[in-house]
C-alpha positions as CSV (number, residue, x, y, z in Angstrom):
1,X,-133.2,-40.1,-39.8
2,X,-136.5,-40.6,-38.1
3,X,-137.5,-44.1,-37.1
4,X,-141.0,-45.5,-36.8
5,X,-141.6,-47.1,-33.4
6,X,-142.5,-50.7,-33.5
7,X,-145.9,-51.7,-32.2
8,X,-146.1,-53.0,-28.7
9,X,-145.5,-56.7,-29.3
10,X,-146.6,-57.4,-25.8
11,X,-150.1,-56.5,-26.8
12,X,-150.1,-59.3,-29.4
13,X,-151.4,-62.4,-27.8
14,X,-152.2,-64.3,-31.0
15,X,-149.5,-65.8,-33.1
16,X,-151.6,-65.1,-36.2
17,X,-151.5,-61.4,-35.4
18,X,-147.8,-61.5,-34.9
19,X,-147.4,-63.2,-38.3
20,X,-149.6,-60.5,-39.9
21,X,-147.4,-57.8,-38.4
22,X,-144.3,-59.6,-39.7
23,X,-145.9,-59.8,-43.2
24,X,-146.8,-56.1,-43.1
25,X,-143.3,-55.1,-42.1
26,X,-141.8,-57.4,-44.7
27,X,-143.9,-55.7,-47.4
28,X,-142.8,-52.3,-46.1
29,X,-139.1,-53.3,-46.2
30,X,-139.6,-54.7,-49.8
31,X,-141.1,-51.3,-50.9
32,X,-138.2,-49.4,-49.3
33,X,-135.6,-51.6,-51.0
34,X,-137.3,-51.1,-54.4
35,X,-137.3,-47.3,-53.8
36,X,-133.6,-47.4,-52.9
37,X,-132.8,-49.5,-56.0
38,X,-134.6,-47.2,-58.3
39,X,-132.5,-44.3,-57.0
40,X,-129.1,-45.8,-58.0
41,X,-127.5,-44.8,-61.4
42,X,-127.7,-48.2,-63.1
43,X,-131.4,-48.3,-62.6
44,X,-131.7,-45.1,-64.6
45,X,-130.0,-46.6,-67.7
46,X,-132.3,-46.8,-70.7
47,X,-133.7,-50.4,-70.9
48,X,-132.3,-50.8,-74.4
49,X,-128.7,-50.0,-73.3
50,X,-129.0,-52.3,-70.3
51,X,-130.3,-55.1,-72.6
52,X,-127.4,-54.6,-75.0
53,X,-124.9,-54.9,-72.1
54,X,-126.6,-58.2,-71.1
55,X,-126.5,-59.4,-74.7
56,X,-122.8,-58.6,-75.0
57,X,-122.1,-60.5,-71.7
58,X,-124.1,-63.5,-73.0
59,X,-122.4,-63.6,-76.4
60,X,-118.8,-62.7,-75.5
61,X,-118.1,-63.8,-71.9
62,X,-117.3,-67.4,-71.2
63,X,-120.0,-68.1,-68.6
64,X,-121.6,-71.4,-69.0
65,X,-123.2,-72.5,-65.7
66,X,-125.4,-70.8,-64.8
67,X,-126.4,-69.0,-68.0
68,X,-125.6,-65.3,-67.7
69,X,-129.1,-64.4,-68.7
70,X,-130.3,-66.2,-65.6
71,X,-127.6,-64.8,-63.4
72,X,-128.3,-61.1,-64.1
73,X,-132.0,-61.8,-63.6
74,X,-131.3,-62.5,-60.0
75,X,-129.9,-59.0,-59.3
76,X,-133.1,-57.1,-59.0
77,X,-136.6,-56.9,-60.3
78,X,-135.7,-54.2,-62.9
79,X,-132.9,-56.4,-64.3
80,X,-135.1,-59.4,-64.4
81,X,-137.8,-57.5,-66.3
82,X,-135.1,-56.3,-68.8
83,X,-133.8,-59.8,-69.3
84,X,-137.2,-61.5,-69.6
85,X,-138.7,-59.0,-72.0
86,X,-135.8,-58.6,-74.5
87,X,-136.3,-61.0,-77.4
88,X,-132.7,-60.6,-78.6
89,X,-131.5,-62.2,-75.4
90,X,-133.6,-65.3,-76.0
91,X,-133.2,-65.7,-79.7
92,X,-130.3,-68.1,-79.1
93,X,-130.7,-70.9,-76.6
94,X,-127.6,-73.2,-76.3
95,X,-128.3,-76.9,-76.4
96,X,-126.1,-79.0,-74.2
């Protein structure tokens, strides 16, 4: 695997420039993680099936705190989008 050399940090004399480089590298890492996540099998499940799995977990498993809808939304951006955009998952909101 080929690696990209890091810029010469010694040439950075300004903390703001170092912060900009950290932000740029952080965005690059985020993009690479999203690309990796999109390549795994669960990410290729049809959204409708994934939503049904989440609905089943919500209805039949005895999770209470935190709400399973919230928990699965923490896994990745794709799962969060599925959870937030499926009305069936939000048609029932338990009152405590």
